[in-house]
Steps between C-alpha positions, in 0.01 A plus 500: 500500500641840400235733624414522872249699711622710799325243737726223354808682616598243764438217266728661228787543758455129623495357150777732358732586789754676272231772455622637825805625334303802385186628331500719185224751560294657228399867495132437533528332842707776618237753392218295639669487831570863524174647350223462759233522229633233275270204456770251628643721770411306800599160347823626355609682822421187711689280263813715499487491886509120467813518271667727753408275791663211334807720446504435133706766305282713262664607160424762252687721243492840348228409244264413813589825673430699190169341437403533867577870500304542162193329648516705825546821286164428330333432832631809672425732213145348462439560867657853488281609210192355669579698821554799279163453332320463830654820645530740197248747369455354153316819395833679514660248273501477123202312380701216350692441815190524709318247282801260508516507863114433536538209243775330694308544834188349342691208358672437827187507704313268252782248518477510883126444483503232224797310600569572879728206546721595204813723522389875471538658146833657414575779254666379179841644406329704214245635754777610744667667207186679389440633860860613514465692167185664615613579851839635416341776296334638815750734669448615858693741706819297520462186286265333260216266621675183406813592708274580789336157477839329489638692794192500712339155442795282376806638663738221615234224515639296203859474632369436851263209408797318308741560798237373751432195270867417452580529881193311624549209261890502508492489121805358342608644159618266229729663257709371194824536698731194482441413875123505445531292189699242674266469809148561357498447121532185289535706173526867413150628398492570133263746316386214278333337808308838567384526146399125489280549816350808340412335163428141620332579826358843446672647810559879534879601457524568877352157601711324235828656636399390858408149388808460286717589792315244707548234240875581476537477879552219738185607693224242485208723593360835381243648731229709324147625507472526131310215308701574189820408682354182637349399164824544316699288764229235466520501126888476497471211734867507579633253763555648835361840400193593706273795536295578826192718469180594683279201540216686315723534190621140498136368516447662162762293320 
């Protein structure tokens, strides 16, 4: 069996004791565990606590950190813009910006009402850029409206959430330095592996880089909260490569 539910953690360790040498951790479980409103927050946070309780080292790399920061950037700017929409006087804003704010609020509230158990709606990259272009044109006494939003509502939150996550989980960074190659890799990851995962499994480029590093490593387990990661590991069916996910996701396979 290559795909396991969080509830099967102890069985996985018993059947494959070498998994204790370290878990490769996917971005999605890190986001789930650090974002209170994520659908899998409670499950992921509790599961990571189990890993730490077993004193199993957790590994990631710069790709995972970059994707983690990007997801939290979208979360924080979505929340900041919603806070701004709630507190501002939209009648004083340009009509296009006022309408865009109301539209996002309505979509966000509709998602909460129709799918209360799902992760709240986040702005897309295009939507964030559109708000930035609109708000940067509104100049106040000292700075434009976008700069005010960044300074007042974002501040140092992004760096603090990564630093807190890294410290709390004792994350170990895997690099391509020779000492890491010798200890943790069976082969140097190649771009052909990434493009194969994209073209043959339909993974996003960021997920493909993460999975490719896992497949090139000596680690036996990748922990995730993303069905696409689990489905890929299941389809590849590589001996001694496992994925562990929330039970709700595994039940759908």
